[in-house]
Each structure stands twice: as structure tokens, then as C-alpha cells.
C-alpha positions in Angstrom: 76.5 0.3 22.1 77.8 -1.8 19.2 81.0 0.1 19.1 81.3 -1.5 22.7 80.4 -4.7 21.7 82.8 -4.8 18.6 85.7 -3.8 20.6 84.8 -6.5 23.0 84.8 -9.0 20.6 87.8 -7.7 18.5 89.9 -7.6 22.1 88.5 -11.2 22.9 89.8 -12.7 19.8 93.5 -10.3 20.2 93.7 -12.0 23.6 92.7 -15.5 22.8 95.5 -15.6 19.9 97.9 -18.3 21.5 101.7 -16.7 21.5 104.8 -18.4 21.6 108.1 -16.2 20.5 109.9 -20.0 18.7 106.4 -20.5 17.2 106.2 -16.9 15.6 109.8 -17.3 14.6 109.8 -20.3 12.5 106.2 -19.3 11.0 107.1 -15.8 9.9 110.4 -17.7 8.5 108.2 -20.2 6.0 106.1 -16.7 5.4 108.8 -15.0 4.1 109.9 -18.3 2.0 106.6 -18.3 0.3 107.4 -14.2 -0.7 110.5 -15.2 -2.5 110.3 -16.1 -6.6 111.4 -19.4 -7.5 112.2 -18.7 -10.6 114.4 -15.4 -9.9 115.6 -16.3 -6.6 116.4 -19.6 -6.9 119.7 -19.1 -4.4 118.0 -17.6 -2.0 115.1 -19.5 -1.8 117.6 -22.3 -0.9 119.2 -20.4 1.5 116.2 -19.4 3.3 114.8 -22.7 3.0 117.7 -24.1 4.8 117.8 -22.0 7.9 113.8 -21.8 8.2 113.9 -26.1 8.4 117.2 -25.7 11.0 115.3 -23.0 12.8 112.6 -25.6 13.1 114.6 -28.1 14.0 116.7 -26.7 16.6 113.3 -25.3 18.0 111.6 -28.7 18.0 114.8 -30.4 19.8 114.5 -28.0 22.8 111.0 -29.4 23.9 110.2 -32.8 25.1 107.8 -34.6 22.5 104.3 -34.1 24.4 105.7 -31.6 26.9 102.8 -28.5 28.1 105.9 -26.8 26.1 106.0 -29.0 22.9 102.0 -28.6 22.8 102.0 -24.9 23.6 104.5 -24.4 20.5 102.3 -26.6 18.0 99.2 -24.8 18.7 100.8 -21.3 18.2 102.6 -22.2 15.0 99.3 -24.1 13.7 97.3 -20.6 14.4 100.3 -18.2 13.4 100.0 -20.7 9.8 96.7 -20.1 9.5 96.8 -16.5 9.9 
């Protein structure tokens, strides 16, 4: 019985996760940036930071501020950042 309950709880947690492909791409870009050592790979860090910033800006330009799509992006992006 406990196994079934645990499975249901985990299933609900996974199904409640906000999903947005753009948010996932931007979030993972910044997460990769955090893995780069600034002392050893400064040029790579600058390039990745620039790419992440451009990706983030281009994604935000797709949405009208305050639209449902924009809100869904922000919600999914915030969720991804906190994982």
C-alpha cells in the first residue's frame, strides 16, 4: 500500500511540473554556464554567457509581455532555476 501511495505522490509531483521548451533551453544554457571555471576557461565562459543572453532575449521577444505564453515561460523558467 505504501508503495502505491509513494508512486502516486511522485507521479503528481512530476505531472505538476511546468513545461516550456524555451524555458528549458534558456535554463539549461545558464546551468551549463555555471559549470564553467572562470579561471581556466574565461573565453569559453564569455562565449557561453553571450549565447545564453542572446537566447534568452530572443525567447522573450517572441512573447507579448503579460500574455499567457509569457507567463507560462516565466513559470517554467523559475521552476527550472530552482531544481
